[in-house]
MIKE-263953 format. One record per residue (C-alpha): residue number from 1; residue in one letter; x, y, z. Coordinates in nm, 3 decimals, padded with zeros to 5 digits. Layout:
<pos:NUM	code:a	px:X	py:Y	pz:Z>
...
% end
This chain:
<pos:1	code:m	px:-00.027	py:00.001	pz:-00.024>
<pos:2	code:k	px:00.132	py:00.358	pz:-00.108>
<pos:3	code:t	px:00.231	py:00.562	pz:00.187>
<pos:4	code:v	px:00.032	py:00.917	pz:00.249>
<pos:5	code:a	px:00.308	py:01.075	pz:00.143>
<pos:6	code:a	px:00.383	py:00.898	pz:-00.187>
<pos:7	code:i	px:00.020	py:00.971	pz:-00.283>
<pos:8	code:v	px:00.086	py:01.367	pz:-00.197>
<pos:9	code:v	px:00.375	py:01.343	pz:-00.424>
<pos:10	code:l	px:00.232	py:01.171	pz:-00.732>
<pos:11	code:a	px:-00.083	py:01.412	pz:-00.681>
<pos:12	code:l	px:00.106	py:01.718	pz:-00.695>
<pos:13	code:g	px:00.313	py:01.593	pz:-00.990>
<pos:14	code:a	px:-00.024	py:01.539	pz:-01.206>
<pos:15	code:l	px:-00.149	py:01.888	pz:-01.086>
<pos:16	code:a	px:00.164	py:02.046	pz:-01.220>
<pos:17	code:a	px:00.151	py:01.850	pz:-01.542>
<pos:18	code:r	px:-00.180	py:01.983	pz:-01.598>
<pos:19	code:v	px:-00.103	py:02.322	pz:-01.503>
<pos:20	code:g	px:00.241	py:02.340	pz:-01.720>
<pos:21	code:a	px:00.025	py:02.175	pz:-02.067>
<pos:22	code:e	px:-00.090	py:02.360	pz:-02.305>
<pos:23	code:p	px:-00.464	py:02.470	pz:-02.314>
<pos:24	code:a	px:-00.653	py:02.269	pz:-02.570>
<pos:25	code:p	px:-00.783	py:02.501	pz:-02.847>
<pos:26	code:p	px:-01.149	py:02.577	pz:-02.825>
<pos:27	code:v	px:-01.367	py:02.368	pz:-03.070>
<pos:28	code:d	px:-01.676	py:02.512	pz:-03.237>
<pos:29	code:p	px:-01.953	py:02.249	pz:-03.186>
<pos:30	code:p	px:-02.134	py:02.151	pz:-03.519>
<pos:31	code:p	px:-02.432	py:02.400	pz:-03.593>
<pos:32	code:r	px:-02.743	py:02.255	pz:-03.463>
<pos:33	code:v	px:-02.926	py:02.213	pz:-03.782>
<pos:34	code:p	px:-03.313	py:02.072	pz:-03.720>
<pos:35	code:s	px:-03.448	py:01.758	pz:-03.831>
<pos:36	code:g	px:-03.591	py:01.840	pz:-04.169>
<pos:37	code:f	px:-03.314	py:02.051	pz:-04.336>
<pos:38	code:v	px:-03.101	py:01.979	pz:-04.590>
<pos:39	code:d	px:-02.783	py:02.163	pz:-04.747>
<pos:40	code:l	px:-02.902	py:02.299	pz:-05.095>
<pos:41	code:a	px:-02.557	py:02.231	pz:-05.237>
<pos:42	code:q	px:-02.538	py:01.860	pz:-05.158>
<pos:43	code:l	px:-02.893	py:01.818	pz:-05.293>
<pos:44	code:a	px:-02.897	py:02.050	pz:-05.610>
<pos:45	code:p	px:-02.498	py:02.134	pz:-05.684>
<pos:46	code:a	px:-02.597	py:02.278	pz:-06.002>
<pos:47	code:i	px:-02.784	py:02.574	pz:-05.829>
<pos:48	code:v	px:-02.538	py:02.864	pz:-05.792>
<pos:49	code:l	px:-02.509	py:03.007	pz:-05.451>
<pos:50	code:q	px:-02.423	py:03.341	pz:-05.399>
<pos:51	code:m	px:-02.501	py:03.418	pz:-05.048>
<pos:52	code:r	px:-02.514	py:03.769	pz:-04.987>
<pos:53	code:y	px:-02.541	py:03.815	pz:-04.602>
<pos:54	code:a	px:-02.239	py:03.594	pz:-04.518>
<pos:55	code:g	px:-02.036	py:03.865	pz:-04.714>
<pos:56	code:a	px:-02.001	py:04.255	pz:-04.752>
<pos:57	code:q	px:-02.198	py:04.273	pz:-05.084>
<pos:58	code:n	px:-02.539	py:04.343	pz:-04.906>
<pos:59	code:f	px:-02.745	py:04.655	pz:-04.810>
<pos:60	code:v	px:-02.549	py:04.644	pz:-04.470>
<pos:61	code:g	px:-02.207	py:04.660	pz:-04.608>
<pos:62	code:r	px:-02.078	py:04.369	pz:-04.388>
<pos:63	code:p	px:-02.147	py:04.018	pz:-04.288>
<pos:64	code:v	px:-02.497	py:03.956	pz:-04.106>
<pos:65	code:h	px:-02.497	py:03.851	pz:-03.755>
<pos:66	code:g	px:-02.596	py:03.460	pz:-03.763>
<pos:67	code:y	px:-02.432	py:03.395	pz:-04.146>
<pos:68	code:a	px:-02.077	py:03.247	pz:-04.060>
<pos:69	code:a	px:-02.047	py:03.082	pz:-04.424>
<pos:70	code:a	px:-02.207	py:03.116	pz:-04.737>
<pos:71	code:r	px:-02.438	py:02.814	pz:-04.704>
<pos:72	code:c	px:-02.771	py:02.765	pz:-04.820>
<pos:73	code:w	px:-03.004	py:02.551	pz:-04.540>
<pos:74	code:l	px:-03.357	py:02.513	pz:-04.670>
<pos:75	code:s	px:-03.639	py:02.263	pz:-04.532>
<pos:76	code:r	px:-03.615	py:01.960	pz:-04.747>
<pos:77	code:p	px:-03.951	py:01.972	pz:-04.915>
<pos:78	code:a	px:-03.843	py:02.347	pz:-05.018>
<pos:79	code:a	px:-03.486	py:02.252	pz:-05.147>
<pos:80	code:e	px:-03.636	py:01.957	pz:-05.356>
<pos:81	code:a	px:-03.898	py:02.175	pz:-05.504>
<pos:82	code:l	px:-03.619	py:02.420	pz:-05.575>
<pos:83	code:a	px:-03.444	py:02.139	pz:-05.735>
<pos:84	code:r	px:-03.693	py:02.038	pz:-05.972>
<pos:85	code:v	px:-03.770	py:02.409	pz:-06.084>
<pos:86	code:a	px:-03.378	py:02.414	pz:-06.177>
<pos:87	code:q	px:-03.407	py:02.104	pz:-06.416>
<pos:88	code:d	px:-03.708	py:02.249	pz:-06.548>
<pos:89	code:l	px:-03.508	py:02.552	pz:-06.638>
<pos:90	code:a	px:-03.201	py:02.354	pz:-06.758>
<pos:91	code:g	px:-03.389	py:02.224	pz:-07.075>
<pos:92	code:r	px:-03.442	py:02.616	pz:-07.172>
<pos:93	code:g	px:-03.047	py:02.675	pz:-07.114>
<pos:94	code:l	px:-03.134	py:02.856	pz:-06.770>
<pos:95	code:g	px:-03.039	py:02.807	pz:-06.422>
<pos:96	code:l	px:-03.084	py:02.947	pz:-06.066>
<pos:97	code:m	px:-02.842	py:03.170	pz:-05.869>
<pos:98	code:v	px:-02.970	py:03.184	pz:-05.500>
<pos:99	code:y	px:-02.896	py:03.515	pz:-05.288>
<pos:100	code:d	px:-03.029	py:03.385	pz:-04.938>
<pos:101	code:c	px:-03.223	py:03.089	pz:-04.825>
<pos:102	code:y	px:-03.299	py:02.992	pz:-04.431>
<pos:103	code:r	px:-03.224	py:03.303	pz:-04.266>
<pos:104	code:p	px:-03.144	py:03.302	pz:-03.841>
<pos:105	code:q	px:-03.358	py:03.483	pz:-03.666>
<pos:106	code:r	px:-03.069	py:03.679	pz:-03.505>
<pos:107	code:a	px:-03.003	py:03.820	pz:-03.893>
<pos:108	code:v	px:-03.345	py:03.962	pz:-03.892>
<pos:109	code:d	px:-03.278	py:04.110	pz:-03.542>
<pos:110	code:d	px:-02.947	py:04.269	pz:-03.679>
<pos:111	code:f	px:-03.144	py:04.415	pz:-03.970>
<pos:112	code:v	px:-03.392	py:04.550	pz:-03.747>
<pos:113	code:a	px:-03.120	py:04.724	pz:-03.518>
<pos:114	code:w	px:-02.934	py:04.846	pz:-03.805>
<pos:115	code:a	px:-03.216	py:05.012	pz:-03.985>
<pos:116	code:k	px:-03.259	py:05.220	pz:-03.641>
<pos:117	code:e	px:-02.918	py:05.340	pz:-03.638>
<pos:118	code:r	px:-02.858	py:05.666	pz:-03.775>
<pos:119	code:d	px:-02.654	py:05.673	pz:-04.140>
<pos:120	code:d	px:-02.268	py:05.661	pz:-04.130>
<pos:121	code:e	px:-02.038	py:05.702	pz:-04.430>
<pos:122	code:d	px:-02.069	py:05.361	pz:-04.510>
<pos:123	code:d	px:-02.420	py:05.364	pz:-04.483>
<pos:124	code:l	px:-02.433	py:05.643	pz:-04.750>
<pos:125	code:v	px:-02.283	py:05.405	pz:-05.007>
<pos:126	code:a	px:-02.540	py:05.124	pz:-04.924>
<pos:127	code:r	px:-02.812	py:05.369	pz:-04.979>
<pos:128	code:k	px:-02.709	py:05.478	pz:-05.314>
<pos:129	code:r	px:-02.736	py:05.111	pz:-05.420>
<pos:130	code:h	px:-02.972	py:04.969	pz:-05.246>
<pos:131	code:y	px:-03.247	py:05.244	pz:-05.094>
<pos:132	code:p	px:-03.168	py:05.532	pz:-05.313>
<pos:133	code:a	px:-03.550	py:05.679	pz:-05.306>
<pos:134	code:v	px:-03.633	py:05.567	pz:-04.934>
<pos:135	code:p	px:-03.451	py:05.743	pz:-04.625>
<pos:136	code:k	px:-03.305	py:05.472	pz:-04.391>
<pos:137	code:a	px:-03.545	py:05.560	pz:-04.097>
<pos:138	code:e	px:-03.851	py:05.481	pz:-04.319>
<pos:139	code:l	px:-03.747	py:05.115	pz:-04.430>
<pos:140	code:f	px:-03.887	py:04.937	pz:-04.131>
<pos:141	code:h	px:-04.200	py:05.133	pz:-04.140>
<pos:142	code:r	px:-04.260	py:05.086	pz:-04.543>
<pos:143	code:g	px:-04.214	py:04.705	pz:-04.464>
<pos:144	code:y	px:-03.874	py:04.661	pz:-04.625>
<pos:145	code:i	px:-03.740	py:04.522	pz:-04.293>
<pos:146	code:a	px:-03.956	py:04.356	pz:-04.019>
<pos:147	code:l	px:-03.934	py:04.199	pz:-03.712>
<pos:148	code:r	px:-04.000	py:03.828	pz:-03.834>
<pos:149	code:s	px:-03.929	py:03.714	pz:-04.199>
<pos:150	code:g	px:-04.055	py:03.405	pz:-04.395>
<pos:151	code:h	px:-03.710	py:03.308	pz:-04.447>
<pos:152	code:t	px:-03.659	py:03.211	pz:-04.113>
<pos:153	code:r	px:-03.899	py:02.940	pz:-04.132>
<pos:154	code:g	px:-03.682	py:02.777	pz:-04.389>
<pos:155	code:s	px:-03.901	py:02.744	pz:-04.676>
<pos:156	code:t	px:-03.824	py:03.097	pz:-04.843>
<pos:157	code:v	px:-03.562	py:03.150	pz:-05.097>
<pos:158	code:d	px:-03.415	py:03.465	pz:-05.258>
<pos:159	code:l	px:-03.302	py:03.412	pz:-05.611>
<pos:160	code:t	px:-03.285	py:03.515	pz:-05.973>
<pos:161	code:l	px:-03.230	py:03.337	pz:-06.325>
<pos:162	code:i	px:-02.883	py:03.291	pz:-06.492>
<pos:163	code:a	px:-02.741	py:03.187	pz:-06.861>
<pos:164	code:l	px:-02.605	py:02.819	pz:-06.817>
<pos:165	code:s	px:-02.393	py:02.964	pz:-07.129>
<pos:166	code:r	px:-02.252	py:03.218	pz:-06.900>
<pos:167	code:m	px:-02.212	py:03.088	pz:-06.535>
<pos:168	code:p	px:-02.107	py:03.338	pz:-06.297>
<pos:169	code:d	px:-01.866	py:03.249	pz:-06.013>
<pos:170	code:a	px:-02.035	py:03.172	pz:-05.694>
<pos:171	code:g	px:-01.959	py:03.355	pz:-05.365>
<pos:172	code:g	px:-02.094	py:03.707	pz:-05.415>
<pos:173	code:a	px:-01.760	py:03.877	pz:-05.389>
<pos:174	code:d	px:-01.595	py:03.853	pz:-05.741>
<pos:175	code:f	px:-01.812	py:04.158	pz:-05.909>
<pos:176	code:q	px:-01.879	py:04.520	pz:-05.792>
<pos:177	code:e	px:-02.245	py:04.642	pz:-05.757>
<pos:178	code:a	px:-02.448	py:04.867	pz:-05.941>
<pos:179	code:d	px:-02.389	py:05.225	pz:-05.823>
<pos:180	code:d	px:-02.773	py:05.250	pz:-05.794>
<pos:181	code:c	px:-03.000	py:04.933	pz:-05.779>
<pos:182	code:r	px:-03.269	py:05.069	pz:-06.017>
<pos:183	code:s	px:-03.016	py:05.142	pz:-06.320>
<pos:184	code:v	px:-02.974	py:04.753	pz:-06.423>
<pos:185	code:n	px:-03.180	py:04.817	pz:-06.779>
<pos:186	code:g	px:-03.097	py:04.595	pz:-07.079>
<pos:187	code:e	px:-02.784	py:04.417	pz:-06.966>
<pos:188	code:p	px:-02.697	py:04.129	pz:-06.748>
<pos:189	code:a	px:-02.657	py:04.244	pz:-06.373>
<pos:190	code:a	px:-02.297	py:04.281	pz:-06.236>
<pos:191	code:d	px:-02.353	py:03.938	pz:-06.096>
<pos:192	code:g	px:-02.394	py:03.787	pz:-06.397>
<pos:193	code:s	px:-02.758	py:03.719	pz:-06.387>
<pos:194	code:l	px:-03.018	py:03.790	pz:-06.634>
<pos:195	code:e	px:-03.179	py:04.137	pz:-06.653>
<pos:196	code:m	px:-03.454	py:04.187	pz:-06.407>
<pos:197	code:g	px:-03.516	py:04.547	pz:-06.397>
<pos:198	code:t	px:-03.357	py:04.605	pz:-06.053>
<pos:199	code:a	px:-03.058	py:04.419	pz:-05.871>
<pos:200	code:f	px:-03.158	py:04.251	pz:-05.565>
<pos:201	code:d	px:-03.220	py:04.376	pz:-05.266>
<pos:202	code:c	px:-03.344	py:04.701	pz:-05.424>
<pos:203	code:f	px:-03.579	py:04.903	pz:-05.184>
<pos:204	code:d	px:-03.803	py:05.040	pz:-05.439>
<pos:205	code:e	px:-04.124	py:05.010	pz:-05.633>
<pos:206	code:r	px:-03.934	py:04.907	pz:-05.943>
<pos:207	code:a	px:-03.826	py:04.608	pz:-05.751>
<pos:208	code:h	px:-04.233	py:04.530	pz:-05.738>
<pos:209	code:a	px:-04.309	py:04.198	pz:-05.883>
<pos:210	code:d	px:-04.552	py:04.370	pz:-06.134>
<pos:211	code:y	px:-04.390	py:04.698	pz:-06.196>
<pos:212	code:a	px:-04.469	py:04.791	pz:-06.543>
<pos:213	code:g	px:-04.169	py:05.045	pz:-06.622>
<pos:214	code:i	px:-03.903	py:04.849	pz:-06.656>
<pos:215	code:a	px:-03.769	py:04.707	pz:-07.028>
<pos:216	code:p	px:-03.940	py:04.454	pz:-07.203>
<pos:217	code:e	px:-03.683	py:04.195	pz:-07.146>
<pos:218	code:a	px:-03.671	py:04.242	pz:-06.780>
<pos:219	code:r	px:-04.053	py:04.198	pz:-06.749>
<pos:220	code:h	px:-04.027	py:03.838	pz:-06.960>
<pos:221	code:n	px:-03.759	py:03.739	pz:-06.729>
<pos:222	code:r	px:-03.947	py:03.817	pz:-06.406>
<pos:223	code:q	px:-04.259	py:03.640	pz:-06.559>
<pos:224	code:l	px:-04.031	py:03.349	pz:-06.639>
<pos:225	code:l	px:-03.899	py:03.315	pz:-06.295>
<pos:226	code:r	px:-04.240	py:03.357	pz:-06.136>
<pos:227	code:q	px:-04.378	py:03.097	pz:-06.350>
<pos:228	code:a	px:-04.113	py:02.831	pz:-06.321>
<pos:229	code:m	px:-04.164	py:02.901	pz:-05.914>
<pos:230	code:l	px:-04.497	py:02.880	pz:-05.909>
<pos:231	code:r	px:-04.532	py:02.569	pz:-06.106>
<pos:232	code:r	px:-04.325	py:02.379	pz:-05.821>
<pos:233	code:g	px:-04.535	py:02.505	pz:-05.548>
<pos:234	code:f	px:-04.387	py:02.843	pz:-05.452>
<pos:235	code:s	px:-04.587	py:03.155	pz:-05.416>
<pos:236	code:p	px:-04.421	py:03.517	pz:-05.495>
<pos:237	code:y	px:-04.390	py:03.802	pz:-05.287>
<pos:238	code:a	px:-04.533	py:04.133	pz:-05.444>
<pos:239	code:k	px:-04.279	py:04.384	pz:-05.320>
<pos:240	code:e	px:-03.979	py:04.187	pz:-05.437>
<pos:241	code:w	px:-03.961	py:03.997	pz:-05.755>
<pos:242	code:w	px:-03.673	py:03.745	pz:-05.632>
<pos:243	code:h	px:-03.882	py:03.638	pz:-05.286>
<pos:244	code:f	px:-04.057	py:03.283	pz:-05.311>
<pos:245	code:t	px:-04.205	py:03.091	pz:-05.047>
<pos:246	code:l	px:-04.289	py:02.700	pz:-05.052>
<pos:247	code:t	px:-04.666	py:02.731	pz:-05.012>
<pos:248	code:a	px:-04.694	py:02.407	pz:-04.846>
<pos:249	code:e	px:-04.400	py:02.505	pz:-04.606>
<pos:250	code:p	px:-04.354	py:02.242	pz:-04.314>
<pos:251	code:f	px:-04.274	py:02.487	pz:-04.051>
<pos:252	code:p	px:-04.512	py:02.777	pz:-04.117>
<pos:253	code:d	px:-04.538	py:02.880	pz:-03.750>
<pos:254	code:r	px:-04.183	py:02.814	pz:-03.645>
<pos:255	code:y	px:-03.883	py:03.068	pz:-03.641>
<pos:256	code:f	px:-03.552	py:02.921	pz:-03.645>
<pos:257	code:d	px:-03.225	py:03.078	pz:-03.495>
<pos:258	code:f	px:-02.940	py:02.840	pz:-03.545>
<pos:259	code:e	px:-02.648	py:02.970	pz:-03.714>
<pos:260	code:v	px:-02.515	py:02.938	pz:-04.081>
<pos:261	code:r	px:-02.187	py:02.767	pz:-04.040>
% end
């Protein structure tokens, strides 16, 4: 049997070893993705992802809270329906570019807090590009930013059309945004997408789905996107030509807040 002195020596030695050892680096836990969500890139790799809120190419000019990666999570029914849309369009030489999918509630909260702040120098650049005719203080009251978003339920997607013969780069960082989101007219957008009359996230009446004062080509493309999405069970949003929600969404009353990682 060990003596008390020996036990004390062993204990002190073990303690010294623990104190002198290098601390283990922190390990980030995996994202707690709820059951029923899938990664669109794995389900439909042909769809181009340009997740704007994971970078600085967006109306707040920086990565938005809750977006730690440019990754698209959607409910499985929404992702499968979107994959069918892409298949339908491929026969016409067209594809989809996705700007946003599931959006954490903390990102929505970030938008609300940003909208209540006073403009700074960076905001002046974002205003010219994304809300040139609407004061920032009115974005919330006019419904462009809200306390809740359908994106947070996991079955809403922001997207546009691309030509498969002119595939743009994914990631959302390899292009220069238009100086004025309303100036997109007659040419493919800066990100390589088809002409839609405005850029994505243009807080302006010209971005309304049925706005008539845009070029014929833009009206045609908006209608083409709308019909393709309707055919596979998505409903459009009147104020944003790029915004669609799966009609039979599986989580109609739940607002999730897991981080996009």
